[in-house]
C-alpha positions as CSV (number, residue, x, y, z in Angstrom):
1,X,105.2,160.6,75.3
2,X,106.1,157.6,73.1
3,X,106.7,154.5,75.1
4,X,110.5,154.2,75.0
5,X,110.6,150.7,76.2
6,X,108.8,149.5,73.2
7,X,111.4,151.2,71.0
8,X,113.9,148.9,72.5
9,X,111.6,146.0,71.6
10,X,111.7,147.2,68.0
11,X,108.6,149.3,68.1
12,X,107.8,152.9,69.4
13,X,105.8,152.8,72.2
14,X,106.9,165.4,74.7
15,X,108.9,188.7,92.1
16,X,106.2,189.3,94.7
17,X,104.1,187.7,97.2
18,X,100.4,186.7,97.5
19,X,98.1,189.6,98.2
20,X,97.1,189.6,101.8
21,X,93.6,190.4,100.8
22,X,93.1,187.1,98.9
23,X,90.8,184.9,100.8
24,X,92.3,181.4,101.5
25,X,90.4,178.2,101.9
26,X,90.5,176.2,105.1
27,X,93.3,173.6,104.7
28,X,91.0,170.6,105.1
29,X,93.8,168.0,104.7
30,X,93.0,164.3,104.8
31,X,95.0,163.8,108.0
32,X,96.2,166.3,110.7
33,X,99.7,165.2,109.9
34,X,99.4,167.3,106.7
35,X,98.5,170.5,108.3
36,X,102.0,172.0,107.9
37,X,102.0,171.3,104.2
38,X,98.5,172.8,103.6
39,X,99.3,175.9,105.7
40,X,102.1,176.9,103.2
41,X,101.8,180.0,101.0
42,X,103.8,180.3,97.8
43,X,106.3,183.2,98.1
44,X,106.7,184.4,94.5
45,X,110.0,185.8,93.4
46,X,112.7,185.5,90.7
47,X,112.7,182.7,88.2
48,X,116.5,182.5,88.2
49,X,117.4,178.8,88.6
50,X,114.0,177.6,87.4
51,X,114.7,176.0,83.9
52,X,112.0,176.6,81.5
53,X,110.6,179.7,83.2
54,X,111.3,183.2,81.9
55,X,112.0,186.6,83.3
56,X,108.5,187.6,82.7
57,X,107.3,185.0,85.2
58,X,107.4,184.8,89.0
59,X,108.5,181.5,90.6
60,X,108.4,179.9,94.0
61,X,108.5,176.6,95.8
62,X,106.5,174.5,98.2
63,X,107.2,171.3,100.2
64,X,105.2,168.1,99.9
65,X,105.6,164.8,101.7
66,X,108.0,162.3,100.2
67,X,105.7,159.6,101.4
68,X,102.1,160.6,102.3
69,X,101.9,157.6,104.6
70,X,104.7,159.1,106.7
71,X,104.5,162.8,106.2
72,X,106.7,163.6,109.2
73,X,109.7,162.1,107.4
74,X,111.3,163.5,104.3
75,X,109.9,166.1,101.9
76,X,110.1,167.0,98.3
77,X,110.5,170.6,97.0
78,X,108.1,171.4,94.1
79,X,108.9,174.4,91.8
80,X,106.1,176.5,90.5
81,X,105.9,179.3,87.9
82,X,103.3,182.0,87.5
83,X,102.1,184.7,85.1
84,X,99.8,186.9,87.2
85,X,96.4,187.7,85.7
86,X,96.3,190.9,83.7
87,X,92.8,191.8,84.8
88,X,90.0,190.9,87.3
89,X,91.2,187.5,88.6
90,X,88.9,184.4,88.9
91,X,91.7,182.3,90.4
92,X,94.7,180.3,89.3
93,X,94.8,178.0,86.3
94,X,97.3,175.0,86.7
95,X,98.7,173.6,83.4
96,X,100.6,170.4,82.9
97,X,102.2,169.3,79.6
98,X,102.1,165.5,80.2
99,X,104.9,163.1,79.7
100,X,105.1,161.6,82.3
101,X,108.4,163.3,82.9
102,X,107.9,166.7,81.2
103,X,108.7,169.9,83.0
104,X,105.8,172.2,83.2
105,X,107.5,175.6,84.3
106,X,107.2,176.9,80.8
107,X,103.6,176.1,80.4
108,X,102.1,179.5,81.4
109,X,103.6,180.9,78.1
110,X,101.2,178.7,76.1
111,X,98.3,180.8,77.4
112,X,100.1,184.1,77.9
113,X,98.5,185.8,74.8
114,X,95.0,184.4,75.4
115,X,91.9,185.5,77.2
116,X,92.8,183.1,80.0
117,X,95.7,185.4,80.9
118,X,93.2,188.2,81.6
119,X,91.3,186.3,84.2
120,X,93.7,183.7,85.7
121,X,97.1,183.5,87.3
122,X,98.7,180.9,84.9
123,X,100.6,178.5,87.0
124,X,103.0,175.8,85.8
125,X,104.8,173.2,87.9
126,X,107.3,170.4,87.8
127,X,105.8,167.3,89.3
128,X,107.6,165.4,92.0
129,X,110.9,163.9,90.8
130,X,110.8,165.8,87.5
131,X,112.8,168.8,86.2
132,X,113.7,171.3,88.9
133,X,111.9,169.4,91.7
134,X,114.3,168.3,94.6
135,X,115.2,165.6,94.7
136,X,114.9,164.7,90.9
137,X,114.9,161.3,89.3
138,X,118.2,160.4,87.6
139,X,119.3,157.0,86.4
140,X,122.0,157.3,83.7
141,X,124.8,159.8,83.1
142,X,124.9,161.7,79.8
143,X,127.4,159.3,78.2
144,X,125.3,156.4,79.5
145,X,122.2,157.9,77.8
146,X,124.0,158.1,74.5
147,X,125.2,154.5,74.7
148,X,121.7,153.4,75.7
149,X,120.2,155.0,72.6
150,X,122.9,153.4,70.3
151,X,122.3,150.0,71.9
152,X,120.0,148.3,69.3
153,X,118.5,145.3,71.2
154,X,117.2,143.7,68.0
155,X,118.6,140.2,68.8
156,X,115.6,138.1,70.0
157,X,117.5,134.9,70.3
158,X,117.7,133.4,73.7
159,X,121.1,134.8,74.2
160,X,120.0,138.3,72.9
161,X,117.0,138.3,75.2
162,X,119.2,137.5,78.2
163,X,121.6,140.2,77.2
164,X,118.9,142.7,76.9
165,X,117.3,141.7,80.2
166,X,120.7,142.1,81.9
167,X,120.8,145.7,80.5
168,X,117.3,146.4,81.7
169,X,118.1,145.0,85.2
170,X,121.2,147.2,85.3
171,X,119.2,150.3,84.4
172,X,116.7,149.6,87.3
173,X,119.6,149.1,89.7
174,X,121.2,152.4,88.5
175,X,118.0,154.2,89.1
176,X,117.8,153.0,92.6
177,X,121.4,153.8,93.3
178,X,121.3,157.3,92.0
179,X,117.7,158.4,92.7
180,X,117.2,156.5,95.9
181,X,114.4,153.8,96.7
182,X,112.3,156.3,98.7
183,X,111.8,158.6,95.8
184,X,111.2,155.9,93.3
185,X,108.5,154.4,95.5
186,X,106.6,157.8,95.6
187,X,106.7,159.3,92.2
188,X,103.5,157.9,90.9
189,X,100.3,159.7,89.6
190,X,98.6,158.9,92.9
191,X,101.0,161.2,94.8
192,X,101.2,163.9,92.1
193,X,97.5,164.4,92.4
194,X,97.8,164.9,96.2
195,X,100.6,167.5,95.6
196,X,98.3,169.3,93.2
197,X,95.8,169.8,96.0
198,X,98.5,171.2,98.3
199,X,99.5,173.6,95.4
200,X,95.9,174.6,95.1
201,X,95.7,175.8,98.7
202,X,99.2,177.3,98.5
203,X,98.2,179.7,95.8
204,X,94.9,180.6,97.7
205,X,92.3,178.9,95.5
206,X,89.2,177.3,97.1
207,X,88.7,175.1,94.1
208,X,91.0,173.8,91.3
209,X,91.1,175.0,87.7
210,X,93.3,172.7,85.6
211,X,94.2,172.1,82.1
212,X,96.1,168.9,81.5
213,X,97.6,167.5,78.2
214,X,98.2,163.8,77.5
215,X,99.6,162.2,80.7
216,X,98.4,165.4,82.4
217,X,94.9,164.0,81.8
218,X,95.8,161.1,84.1
219,X,96.9,163.6,86.8
220,X,93.5,165.3,86.4
221,X,91.6,162.1,86.6
222,X,93.4,161.0,89.6
223,X,92.8,164.3,91.3
224,X,89.0,163.9,90.5
225,X,89.0,160.4,92.0
226,X,91.0,161.5,95.1
227,X,89.3,164.7,96.1
228,X,85.9,164.6,94.3
229,X,83.9,167.4,92.8
230,X,83.8,169.8,95.8
231,X,87.5,170.8,95.1
232,X,87.2,171.2,91.3
233,X,85.9,174.4,89.7
234,X,86.8,173.6,86.0
235,X,89.0,171.0,84.3
236,X,90.0,170.4,80.7
237,X,91.7,167.2,79.7
238,X,93.2,167.2,76.3
239,X,94.7,164.0,74.7
240,X,93.1,161.5,77.1
241,X,94.7,158.6,78.8
242,X,92.1,155.9,79.2
243,X,92.3,154.8,82.9
244,X,90.6,151.5,82.3
245,X,93.1,149.7,80.1
246,X,96.4,148.0,80.9
247,X,99.8,149.4,80.1
248,X,100.2,146.9,77.2
249,X,96.8,147.8,75.8
250,X,97.7,151.5,75.9
251,X,100.9,150.7,73.9
252,X,98.9,148.8,71.3
253,X,96.4,151.7,70.9
254,X,99.3,154.1,70.7
255,X,101.2,152.2,68.1
256,X,98.0,151.9,66.0
257,X,97.7,155.6,66.3
258,X,101.2,156.1,65.0
259,X,100.6,153.7,62.1
260,X,97.5,155.8,61.3
261,X,99.6,159.1,61.4
262,X,102.4,157.4,59.3
263,X,99.8,156.4,56.7
264,X,98.5,160.0,56.6
265,X,102.0,161.2,56.1
266,X,102.5,158.7,53.3
267,X,99.3,159.8,51.6
268,X,100.6,163.3,51.6
269,X,104.2,162.4,50.7
270,X,103.3,160.3,47.5
271,X,101.7,163.4,46.0
272,X,105.0,165.3,46.0
273,X,107.7,164.7,43.4
274,X,110.7,162.8,44.8
275,X,108.8,161.4,47.9
276,X,111.5,159.2,49.6
277,X,108.7,156.6,50.2
278,X,107.9,156.2,46.5
279,X,104.6,156.7,44.8
280,X,102.6,153.6,46.0
281,X,101.2,154.0,49.5
282,X,100.8,150.2,49.7
283,X,104.6,149.8,49.5
284,X,105.5,152.6,51.8
285,X,106.1,150.4,54.8
286,X,108.6,148.3,52.9
287,X,110.3,151.4,51.5
288,X,110.7,152.8,55.0
289,X,112.2,149.6,56.2
290,X,114.6,149.6,53.3
291,X,115.7,153.1,54.3
292,X,116.3,152.5,58.1
293,X,117.2,148.8,58.5
294,X,120.8,149.3,57.0
295,X,121.3,151.4,60.1
296,X,121.4,148.2,62.2
297,X,124.8,147.5,60.9
298,X,126.0,150.9,60.0
299,X,124.8,154.3,61.4
300,X,124.3,157.1,58.8
301,X,126.8,159.9,58.7
302,X,125.9,163.2,60.5
303,X,127.8,166.3,61.5
304,X,127.7,164.9,65.0
305,X,130.3,162.1,65.5
306,X,127.6,159.8,66.9
307,X,125.9,159.3,63.6
308,X,122.2,158.2,63.2
309,X,121.5,154.9,64.7
310,X,118.6,152.6,63.9
311,X,116.9,153.4,67.1
312,X,117.2,157.1,66.7
313,X,115.9,157.0,63.1
314,X,112.6,155.5,64.5
315,X,112.5,157.8,67.4
316,X,113.0,160.8,65.1
317,X,110.2,159.5,62.8
318,X,107.9,159.1,65.7
319,X,108.7,162.5,67.1
320,X,107.8,164.0,63.6
321,X,104.5,162.1,63.5
322,X,103.2,163.9,66.6
323,X,102.2,166.9,64.6
324,X,101.4,167.4,61.0
325,X,103.5,170.6,61.1
326,X,106.5,168.4,61.5
327,X,106.0,166.3,58.4
328,X,108.3,168.5,56.2
329,X,111.2,167.6,58.6
330,X,110.4,163.9,58.3
331,X,110.3,164.3,54.5
332,X,113.8,165.9,54.6
333,X,115.0,163.3,57.1
334,X,114.1,160.4,54.8
335,X,115.5,162.2,51.7
336,X,118.8,162.4,53.6
337,X,118.8,158.7,54.4
338,X,118.7,158.0,50.7
339,X,122.2,159.5,50.4
340,X,123.4,158.1,53.7
341,X,123.0,161.2,55.8
342,X,121.0,161.3,59.1
343,X,121.3,164.9,60.4
344,X,117.6,165.8,60.4
345,X,116.4,162.6,62.1
346,X,119.1,162.8,64.7
347,X,118.0,166.3,65.5
348,X,114.4,165.2,65.8
349,X,115.5,162.3,68.1
350,X,117.7,164.5,70.2
351,X,114.9,167.0,70.8
352,X,112.6,164.1,71.7
353,X,115.1,162.5,74.0
354,X,115.9,165.8,75.9
355,X,119.4,166.0,74.7
356,X,120.9,169.5,74.8
357,X,123.5,171.0,72.5
358,X,126.3,170.4,75.0
359,X,125.4,166.7,75.2
360,X,123.6,166.9,78.6
361,X,120.1,165.5,79.1
362,X,117.1,166.6,81.0
363,X,115.6,163.9,83.2
364,X,112.4,163.4,81.3
365,X,113.4,160.0,79.9
366,X,114.4,158.6,83.4
367,X,111.4,160.1,84.9
368,X,109.1,158.6,82.2
369,X,110.3,155.2,83.1
370,X,110.0,155.6,86.8
371,X,106.4,156.8,86.6
372,X,105.5,154.2,84.1
373,X,106.9,151.4,86.4
374,X,105.1,152.7,89.5
375,X,101.8,153.5,87.9
376,X,101.2,149.9,86.5
377,X,102.1,146.4,87.4
378,X,105.0,144.9,85.5
379,X,104.9,142.1,83.0
380,X,107.1,139.4,84.6
381,X,106.0,136.4,82.5
382,X,108.1,136.0,79.4
383,X,105.3,134.3,77.5
384,X,103.0,137.3,78.1
385,X,106.0,139.5,77.1
386,X,106.3,137.6,73.8
387,X,102.5,137.8,73.1
388,X,102.7,141.5,73.8
389,X,105.6,142.0,71.4
390,X,103.6,140.4,68.7
391,X,100.6,142.6,69.3
392,X,103.0,145.7,69.2
393,X,104.4,144.6,65.9
394,X,101.0,144.0,64.3
395,X,99.7,147.4,65.5
396,X,102.4,149.3,63.7
397,X,103.9,147.4,60.7
398,X,106.0,150.3,59.6
399,X,108.0,149.8,62.9
400,X,108.2,146.1,62.8
401,X,111.9,145.3,62.2
402,X,111.1,141.7,61.3
403,X,113.4,140.4,64.1
404,X,110.6,139.0,66.2
405,X,110.8,135.4,67.3
406,X,107.6,135.0,69.4
407,X,109.7,135.7,72.4
408,X,110.7,139.0,74.0
409,X,112.8,140.4,76.8
410,X,111.2,141.7,80.0
411,X,111.6,145.5,80.3
412,X,112.9,147.7,83.1
413,X,109.7,147.5,85.1
414,X,110.0,143.8,85.6
415,X,113.2,144.5,87.7
416,X,112.0,147.7,89.4
417,X,113.1,147.9,93.0
418,X,109.7,149.1,94.4
419,X,106.1,147.8,93.9
420,X,103.6,149.7,91.8
421,X,101.1,152.1,93.4
422,X,98.5,152.1,90.6
423,X,96.8,150.0,88.1
424,X,94.2,150.2,85.3
425,X,90.7,150.6,86.7
426,X,87.3,152.2,86.0
427,X,86.7,155.6,87.4
428,X,84.1,155.8,90.2
429,X,83.4,159.2,91.4
430,X,80.2,161.2,91.7
431,X,79.4,164.8,92.2
432,X,82.0,166.2,89.7
433,X,81.3,169.4,87.8
434,X,81.1,169.0,84.0
435,X,84.7,168.1,83.0
436,X,85.6,168.8,79.4
437,X,87.6,166.1,77.5
438,X,89.1,167.1,74.1
439,X,90.1,164.3,71.7
440,X,91.5,164.5,68.3
441,X,90.5,162.1,65.6
442,X,94.0,161.6,64.2
443,X,96.0,161.8,67.5
444,X,98.8,159.3,67.2
445,X,99.8,159.2,70.9
446,X,96.4,159.3,72.7
447,X,93.9,157.8,70.2
448,X,90.5,159.4,69.9
449,X,88.6,156.5,71.5
450,X,90.5,157.1,74.7
451,X,88.9,160.5,75.0
452,X,85.5,158.9,74.5
453,X,86.0,156.5,77.2
454,X,87.4,159.1,79.7
455,X,84.5,161.6,79.1
456,X,82.1,158.8,79.8
457,X,84.0,157.6,82.9
458,X,84.0,161.2,84.4
459,X,80.4,162.0,83.3
460,X,82.0,164.8,81.2
461,X,81.5,166.3,77.9
462,X,83.6,165.3,74.9
463,X,84.8,167.8,72.4
464,X,86.0,166.5,69.1
465,X,88.7,168.0,66.9
466,X,89.1,166.6,63.4
467,X,92.8,166.6,62.7
468,X,96.1,164.8,62.8
469,X,98.1,165.9,65.9
470,X,98.7,165.2,69.5
471,X,96.5,167.6,71.6
472,X,95.0,170.9,70.3
473,X,93.9,173.3,73.0
474,X,95.7,176.7,72.9
475,X,97.5,175.6,69.6
476,X,95.7,178.2,67.5
477,X,92.6,176.4,66.5
478,X,89.9,179.1,67.1
479,X,87.0,176.8,67.5
480,X,88.7,174.7,70.2
481,X,90.2,177.8,71.9
482,X,87.0,179.8,72.1
483,X,85.4,176.7,73.7
484,X,88.1,176.4,76.3
485,X,87.9,180.2,77.1
486,X,84.2,180.2,77.5
487,X,84.3,177.1,79.8
488,X,87.1,178.4,82.1
489,X,86.0,182.0,82.2
490,X,82.2,181.9,82.0
491,X,81.5,178.3,83.1
492,X,79.8,177.7,79.7
493,X,79.8,173.9,79.1
494,X,80.1,173.0,75.4
495,X,77.1,171.2,73.9
496,X,77.1,167.4,73.6
497,X,78.6,166.5,70.3
498,X,80.7,169.6,69.9
499,X,83.0,169.2,66.9
500,X,85.7,171.4,65.5
């Protein structure tokens, strides 16, 4: 997911029960206090009330500790969805879409028509605090979300920075008031990985099969670090998050990736008559600025009374750059801006922000911030924030609104009510099975180099896809998909240097 805090800083920073004959592994929890959680079995039933799941699926819930240090206290209810294997079953395959903050209940549909559906129960889940998990993270009401998107925060004068920081502090306070301090303190990737191990035993699997996309690679990496190789059968990580770099460095890499994707869009656009960015790629950044910067003072007209704000124009642009297949929508959106309309870009921004037709929002945006703030230490030094802001602008010139002053406001995480539970670090774990990392050369959100680093850190195998999109497995690229099928089903590890 794009880093939404950097948008505010003028840059962009997605019925039955378990067979009684299925062998179950010994719980083997880290402490005796977790026995009752590891002893659970998922009771599969109707998916009514499980948003994102379909009638074709089965759904159920398990409990996990709110705080693993005090498992005797409160618990969290985790929803799961399942498409049972059509043939002779190897086990369950857990799938996660990333985010952080994205619901995973619909994920089994991605593999429903593939060879994986013959040999695996396909299992999706909403991580703690996300989607249909109970309790779930909430910070802002629906009208407050609309207002937050329309709030530009492009004034980098001392007074403007103070105002923005007051708003960021208010956001963090609202998160604590609505979601509760205990939930916010325990929604990090560290705890999601522990939940995944309880899910593994609850479905009756002795070892984990896992396919994680984007942020989902961080969950997989954390699982490997926490539980080692004796609990992993097979793992594919697509669109890697580099565990060794800081949050700010991740943003810089991501922004550079979006600039690369924008440049690729421009190269295609200028070959088409009427390209809204002109005919000279060297002038495309300036042309883009000329189209969207008037929105700072006057939103573009839309059928929706909100209009298209400056922030939403950039969010819609970034959303379209995730996949080459969305470029035509960006082309149309920029054409509309030429005549003062913003319907297409607003629709792209609404989809990205999780806004429904009735004006309600899912909780992905709030959860994204909560996980981001708990997974990494916050920047609390304004001088560092200013230097980072300059780095962000330099990494993606097409998103630089030219309002930088060398100073920048602190973001929500600087005012977060609970301390972080994670940080950037090298992965040190031995005895892992061969883990497959897939990285795309033109991935805007998780740059190719991150996949190289993660594969090396895990002692895994890197598979390269030459293309411009964010993640690729099970997206219809036969070379990649056949590699994934052979690995999960037959334990065939792809050769070193495999490229599609």
